[in-house]
Each structure stands twice: as C-alpha cells, then as structure tokens.
C-alpha positions as CSV (number, residue, x, y, z in Angstrom):
1,M,69.1,132.3,99.9
2,Y,72.4,133.2,101.4
3,N,75.5,134.3,99.6
4,S,78.8,132.7,100.9
5,Y,79.7,135.6,103.2
6,E,76.2,135.8,104.7
7,L,76.1,132.0,105.2
8,N,79.5,132.0,106.9
9,E,78.4,134.9,109.2
10,S,75.1,133.2,109.9
11,V,76.9,130.0,110.9
12,R,79.4,131.9,113.0
13,R,76.6,133.6,114.8
14,A,74.7,130.4,115.4
15,L,77.9,128.7,116.7
16,D,78.4,131.5,119.2
17,L,74.8,131.5,120.3
18,Y,73.8,127.9,120.3
19,S,76.8,125.5,120.3
20,Q,76.8,125.1,124.1
21,S,73.1,124.4,124.2
22,L,73.4,121.9,121.4
23,I,76.2,120.1,123.2
24,K,74.0,119.8,126.3
25,V,71.1,118.5,124.2
26,A,73.3,115.9,122.6
27,F,74.8,115.0,126.0
28,T,71.3,114.3,127.4
29,Y,71.0,111.5,124.8
30,L,74.6,110.3,124.5
31,K,75.9,110.8,128.1
32,N,79.4,111.4,126.7
33,I,80.8,114.9,126.1
34,A,83.1,113.8,123.2
35,D,80.1,112.2,121.4
36,A,78.0,115.3,122.1
37,E,80.6,117.6,120.6
38,E,80.9,115.3,117.6
39,V,77.1,115.4,117.0
40,T,77.2,119.2,117.4
41,Q,79.9,119.5,114.7
42,E,77.7,117.3,112.4
43,V,74.8,119.6,113.0
44,F,76.7,122.7,112.0
45,L,78.1,120.9,109.0
46,A,74.5,120.1,108.0
47,Y,73.7,123.8,108.4
48,L,76.5,124.7,106.0
49,Q,75.5,122.0,103.5
50,K,71.7,122.5,103.5
51,R,71.7,126.3,103.8
52,P,68.3,126.5,105.5
53,V,66.6,129.9,105.6
54,F,64.9,130.8,108.9
55,E,62.1,133.2,109.6
56,T,63.3,134.0,113.1
57,N,66.1,133.2,115.5
58,E,63.8,130.9,117.4
59,H,63.0,129.0,114.2
60,E,66.8,128.6,113.7
61,K,67.4,127.4,117.3
62,A,64.5,124.9,117.0
63,W,65.9,123.6,113.7
64,L,69.3,123.2,115.3
65,I,67.9,121.4,118.4
66,R,65.7,119.1,116.2
67,T,68.7,118.2,114.0
68,T,70.8,117.6,117.2
69,I,68.1,115.2,118.5
70,N,67.9,113.4,115.2
71,K,71.7,113.0,114.9
72,S,72.0,111.9,118.5
73,K,69.4,109.2,118.0
74,N,71.2,108.1,114.8
75,M,74.4,107.8,116.7
76,L,72.7,105.7,119.4
77,K,71.5,103.3,116.7
78,T,75.0,102.6,115.3
79,G,76.6,99.2,116.0
80,W,79.8,100.9,117.2
81,F,77.9,102.9,119.7
82,K,75.9,100.0,121.0
83,S,79.0,97.7,121.4
84,R,81.3,100.1,123.3
85,N,81.5,100.5,127.0
86,P,80.6,104.1,127.9
87,V,83.2,106.1,129.8
88,P,81.6,107.7,132.8
89,E,81.8,111.4,132.6
90,D,83.7,113.2,135.4
91,L,81.4,115.8,136.8
92,S,83.4,116.4,139.9
93,Y,84.0,119.9,138.9
94,L,80.3,120.7,139.6
95,P,79.2,121.7,143.1
96,K,77.8,118.6,144.9
97,E,74.2,119.6,144.5
98,E,74.4,120.4,140.8
99,N,76.3,117.1,140.2
100,E,73.6,115.2,142.0
101,V,70.8,116.9,140.1
102,L,72.5,116.4,136.7
103,Q,73.2,112.7,137.4
104,A,69.6,112.2,138.4
105,V,68.4,114.0,135.2
106,L,70.8,111.9,133.0
107,A,69.6,108.7,134.7
108,L,66.0,109.4,133.5
109,D,64.5,107.6,130.6
110,K,65.1,109.7,127.5
111,K,61.4,110.4,127.1
112,Y,61.5,112.2,130.4
113,R,65.1,113.5,130.2
114,M,64.7,115.5,127.0
115,P,61.6,117.4,128.0
116,I,63.1,118.2,131.4
117,H,66.3,119.4,129.7
118,L,64.4,121.5,127.1
119,H,62.1,123.0,129.7
120,Y,64.4,123.7,132.6
121,Y,67.8,124.2,130.9
122,E,66.7,125.7,127.5
123,G,63.6,127.5,128.7
124,Y,61.1,126.1,126.2
125,S,57.4,126.0,126.8
126,I,55.4,122.7,126.6
127,Q,54.0,123.7,123.2
128,E,57.5,124.5,121.9
129,I,58.9,121.2,123.2
130,A,55.9,119.4,121.5
131,V,56.9,120.9,118.2
132,I,60.6,120.1,118.7
133,M,60.0,116.5,119.8
134,Q,57.1,116.0,117.3
135,S,54.7,115.0,120.0
136,K,51.4,116.3,121.4
137,P,51.6,119.0,124.1
138,A,49.6,116.9,126.5
139,T,52.1,114.1,126.1
140,V,55.0,116.5,126.8
141,G,53.2,117.7,129.9
142,T,52.8,114.1,131.1
143,W,56.5,113.4,130.5
144,L,57.5,116.6,132.4
145,A,55.2,115.7,135.3
146,R,56.4,112.1,135.5
147,G,60.1,113.2,135.1
148,R,59.7,115.7,137.9
149,L,58.1,113.0,140.1
150,I,60.9,110.5,139.4
151,L,63.5,113.3,140.2
152,K,61.7,114.2,143.4
153,E,61.8,110.5,144.5
154,K,65.5,110.2,143.6
155,I,66.8,113.4,145.0
156,G,64.0,114.2,147.5
157,G,62.1,117.4,147.9
158,L,63.7,119.6,145.3
159,D,61.7,122.5,143.9
160,H,61.5,122.7,140.2
161,E,63.7,125.8,140.2
162,E,66.5,123.6,141.6
163,I,66.5,121.4,138.6
164,C,68.1,124.1,136.6
165,L,71.9,124.4,136.9
C-alpha cells in the first residue's frame, strides 16, 4: 500500500508517462478530444481513489488503458452523449498523409479501431491486446487483419508501418 507521498509521486509519474496515450485511446472511442481528455482525468481520479498496487510498469499501463476503455464505453452509453451532435475534430494541423490515415482509422468500427490503435500506436502484441480487451488472441488477430484490409481498401496500398503516426 502507498503512503500519501508515494501515491502522489506514482500518479505524477503515470500522468507524465501515460496521459497522452490514454487520451489517444479514449479519442479512438469518443472521436472528440475534449471528451477524451475528460475520460483521462476520470481515469487518474480513479487511480487516486482506488490506490491500486502494480507489479510492473506494464501492469500499471494495462490497468490505465483498460480503465480508459471502460470509462469511454460508459460515456458512449450516456443519454447526453447519444443525443448530441459531435463536433468534427480539426486535424488540419497534421500532414495530409497522417490526417488521411487517422481519419481512416477513426472511421473503422470500434472492434477494429481499438486493436489497430493498441497494436500500431501503443506497440502492444496480439496477446497483450487480448488481455486488455478481454478477448481471445485469435479474435484480436482477426480484428487486426480485417481492420488492415479495410484500411487498405480505403486508403489504398499502405504498408502496415504507414499506419503509425
């Protein structure tokens, strides 16, 4: 168990290391940066409240990503979220190719979008994604393959390395 100082230092370190990744994970679900930032704040609040103890940094990151996914899904279920008109995100600051790839990834069904994001943007293996998404590795592999195929059809001829921004 942490004392207050250790907990605060642990949360600060996690914020520094993982906040941008968690915002990206939430964004893949919510498609809105403000909502993604809100979910990320809720995740770190849960971290402070629950005071989980982790065996490794990878265990901590996996817990944070799983919590981000769960909180993003919960936000998508709210009546307020369902009834609003989403504001399109301005991604014009990205180079044209990156914007095109990101738009194509975001347009994927979430069962393909999340594994693509975790694999190419976060560097997780199929087995690790299966644990995070609470699915079988074979299912995750299928989602990745189908997601890549859809992206290839939409964007045309991109190598898998080009998916990463």
